[in-house]
N, C-alpha and C positions, 0 to 999 in steps of 0.2 A: 501493499499498501503508501503510495509517493506522498511527502510529507507537504502537504499545500503554503500555498504562501500569500500575504496582502497582496498580492497582484490578482492570488483563484480568489480570495476572500472583498474586492470589490467590482470583480469579475462578476459573483454569484449575485451579492449585493441590487447590482447597478443593471442587472437582464433580471431581477425578478422585482425588485419595490418597485413599481412605475408612480412615481413623485412628478411633485408640480401639478398648476391646475391644471383644470379641464383640461380647455384649447392648447396647452401645451406637447411637443411632439410625443412624449413616449404614451400622457393618457389619450388622444384625442389617434395614437396609434392605434387599441387596443381596443377603442370603440368603433373604430373604422370596421378595424377586419371583426370583431364581434356583426357588427349587423349585414354584414356583408354574406360570414361564414350561416348567421339562423336564416338569411334567405337562399343559401346556397343546401341547404340543410334541409330546409322547408319544402321548396322544389324539388328534391330531390326523395325523400319519403311523401309526395302526393302522388310524381311521379313514377314510387315505386324502383328508384335505379338507385339501383348502389354504389356504380363509378360515380353520381353526381352527389352521393351520401359520403364516401370516401373521400374526396373533394372538399368540403367543406368541412370533416374532419381536420383536413391539415391544415389551410386554414383557420381555423381557432381557435381562440387566442384564450383563452380560459386557463392553460395549461401553467402558465405563470403563475397569476392571482393565488394560484397553490400551491402548487410551490415556494411560493412565497409564504407559508400560513408555517409551511414547514420551516422553512427560513427561520423566522420568527419567529420564533415556539423554541426552534434554537438558539437566536442571541438573544432570546427572551425582551425582543425591540417591542413593546407596547402599541409602540404608534402604526406604525407598518401592522404589527399583527393585525390591527383593525382599519385597518387599510384593506389587503388586503382579506381578508373575510368578504367585509364592502362587495367590491366589486368584484368577488363569488356571487351574493348570490344581486348584485343589483343585473352583473351579466347574463344570469339564471335568469332571473324576471327576465328583462331584456329577449331576449328568447325564444320564452312562449310567449310576449305578449307579441314580436311577429309572424312567430305561425299560427300564433290564435285572427292575428289579423291577413294575413295568405287565404287560411284555412277557408275564412269565411264567403269567395271566390270560387270556392274545393271543390263543392263539399261532395265528397260520393255518398251515391245510395249503398251501397253496406254500411255507411262510416266506419269503412279503413277494413270490415272483418277480413279483406281478401288480401291485404296489402302488409305484403312480408317484413318493410323494413317494420314497419306499425309492429309487427305480431311479437319480430326476433328480440324487439327489445320489452318487453310487456309481461310479458313474464318471466325476475331476476332470479334466478338460481343462489346456492352456496359457489359453484365453481368458478361466477362471479367474477364472485371476491377475489377467491382462487388467485386467478386470471389479473383483475389489476391490481392485487397489490406484486404480481408480478413484473405487469407492463410498470407500473408507480415506481417498482426499485429500481429498472429497468433507468426514466425518466432519473432520477436520484442522482444514477450512479454518471448518469449523462451530461448530467449538471455538473457534480465535481469533478471530470476529467475533460477534459475542452482537446484532450487531441477523437477524442468519440464527440463528440455532438454530430456525429452526421449521422447518428440513429435516433435521434430526435422523430420526422416525417414518422419515420418507422414504430416509434411511439407514439404519437398524436393519429396514428391509421388506426391499431391496438385498443388505446386507450376509450372512448368514448362519450363525449360529452356533450358537445351543441344534439346532435343526431336526436338522441330518449328529451332534451326539453326541445326541442322539435314538437315531436311525437307527443310531449306531453299538450302543448298547446293548440296541436292539430288535435286530440283527443276531448279535452276539453269545449270546444266549438260543436263538439257533438253528440256532444255529454254525453261521454264515456267516461266517466268521475274515477269508480274505480285504479279503470286499466291505468290512464292519467296518471294515476300519485305510483300504479308498480311502475311506468315509468321511471317515476319523477326517482325513486326505489334507485333504479343501474346508477342514476346519477351519480344521484349522493353516494351510492357504493364505490362509483368515484374518484369518489372526491376525498372523502373519507380512506384508500389506500393509501393516496396521493401524500394526502399528509399524513399519514403515518409509518409509508416507506420511508417520502424521503423524508421523514424527523431521522427515523433510526439509522439511513446510511451521511446521513449529516454530520451525523455524533462519530458515528463510525468512522468516517474522514476525518475526528477530532478539528472540525467548522469553530464550534465552542473556545475552544483552548486555542486555535489559532490565530482569531478573530480577538482574542486578549494580545495575546503576543504583541500584536501590532501596532497595539493603542487601540481598534475598533472598540466604538459601546458592545461593553455586553455589558446584560442585567441582570437580577436574578434565578436564575431556575430554582423551581419550587418540584418536589415529584409528588404535585396533585399535577402538576401542567403534561408530565405525559402519561402518567393517569386518567387523564381529560383521554390526551390521542389514543389509547390502548383501550376506553371508554368508545369512544367514536365507532371503532372497528367492530367491538362488540353488539353493540348496537344494534350497528346496520346486516352484522351476522345473522339477526334472529327469527331478525322476517325476508333474510333471504331465505334460510334455512324451513322456516313453513314454504315461500315458493315450489322450492324442492319437492316436499313430499304431497306439493299440488298441480306441480308436471308431473311427476309418474302418476298421478289420481288420471292426467289427463289424458299421460298414453295409454295407461291401462282398458281408457273411459274409447279411445278410439282405437283400438284393439276390440273392442265390443261390440263399436259402431259399423264395421264396418262390413258387418258377415250383412248387417240389417238393409244397408241402407245398398250393397251393392246388392242384393235379393227384392225390392223393390226397384233397380234402376231396369233390373233382368224379365221384370212382369208388368212391364209396363212398355219398351223394348227400348224402353233409355242405356246408358255408361254412365257412370260417377269416376267423373275425373279425379277427383280430390277431395279426402276425407281428414276431419282433424277436428283436433278435442279444441278448444284452445281459454284458459279460467274455465272452465262445467260446462262453452257453451257446444256443441256442436254441430261446423260447419261443412256440409256439403256444397261439392257440386256437382253438379248435373250433365251430359247433352244430350239430346238427340230430334230425335226430328218432330212436326209438330199435327197433332197443336203438343198441347203443354202439360206434362207427367203431375196429378196428383199430390200434390207435398202433404196436405193432412191422412193422407194412407201411408206413408214414411210417419208420417207424428207418431197413428195409433201403432205401427208397430214396433220406432222406440218406445213408448209405454208398455207394451207388451213384454219385448225386452228386459225392465227392469233401468229402463232406464227418463221413468217421464219427469224426476225433479230437474233432468238439465234440457238448459232453453237449445232449438235448436233455427239453425239459420240455412238455408237453403240457396243456392244461385242457380238459375237455369237458365242452361245455352241455348236456345231454340235452331238447331238446326235450317240452310239453306237460304239465301241466297234471295232476299224483297226487288223486283222493281218498280219506283211509283212513279207514271211520268208527273209533269210540270200541269198543277192545277186540276186532277185526275183526284178522285175519289176510291177510285180501286190500286190496291198493288197483284203486281203479279210475282209470281213460280220462277228465276230466274227462266228459261230454257236444257243450260247445261245441270242443274238444283233436277228439273223435273225428268230430266231422261234419267 
């Protein structure tokens, strides 16, 4: 483990502590990048585009004040701790507000039930905390070691900060409050992991001692501060454990619902495209020729299979292309489909 110098301390404090007025260069850079990342992330979620969401992860600057919290904890720097906390909270609320606003103009018929970007962020599990702890460790390590700072874009992609907040805003707009809370929990998990691992890595690298040696202001650190950091991780671990159990139950319900839905589709001459249970909601996508299959028959079949307590969402995709002439009142099946 290489020894740090005063130059390293100055580099870290200069890059993580956002000082100056709101119109100053550091603050304006943070807010401009955050707004752009929020727009990109929300657009990517609405379009269900993984590539666009990844772009938002790279642009998002939220990692800076989160690691700033860890550094402020290690240095016992109360003013910067408070400012970094306010930036994280204010930034998170700003992203949610932007997503909520954009969502008003892109309200989907299924309330994002079929959106993979949403479904992937509303069921956080304990393994998400493990991944966040590992990713946060890499981020803190890259901060301390300037020679491996080129890994930071990868860390930004691995740790999901802005996209879950975009999902929160979009789901609030369609009234899916419980799922919005789950997406918010994922964000909170990542923040807690970054702060905890960042604090540990910075302490192991003796950042506090080095700062003292070079004359940088260092406050008094109490055991309660470290206990609070550990408690933050434990606090999110509890609902994540519950979430892991819930996901396991959803997977079991999916296995139970699949043969029932497949038989329902076969009886109607249709085909099942997908069956998924998310937060106890059975989501079925079916494809077939007109007329539409009777959805109530599936509800009855699932009730008889012992799944009456699970809500059912069915997306029916009626096959065939219709041609509707201008100013006409009748549409026709295209010749290719008719054949």
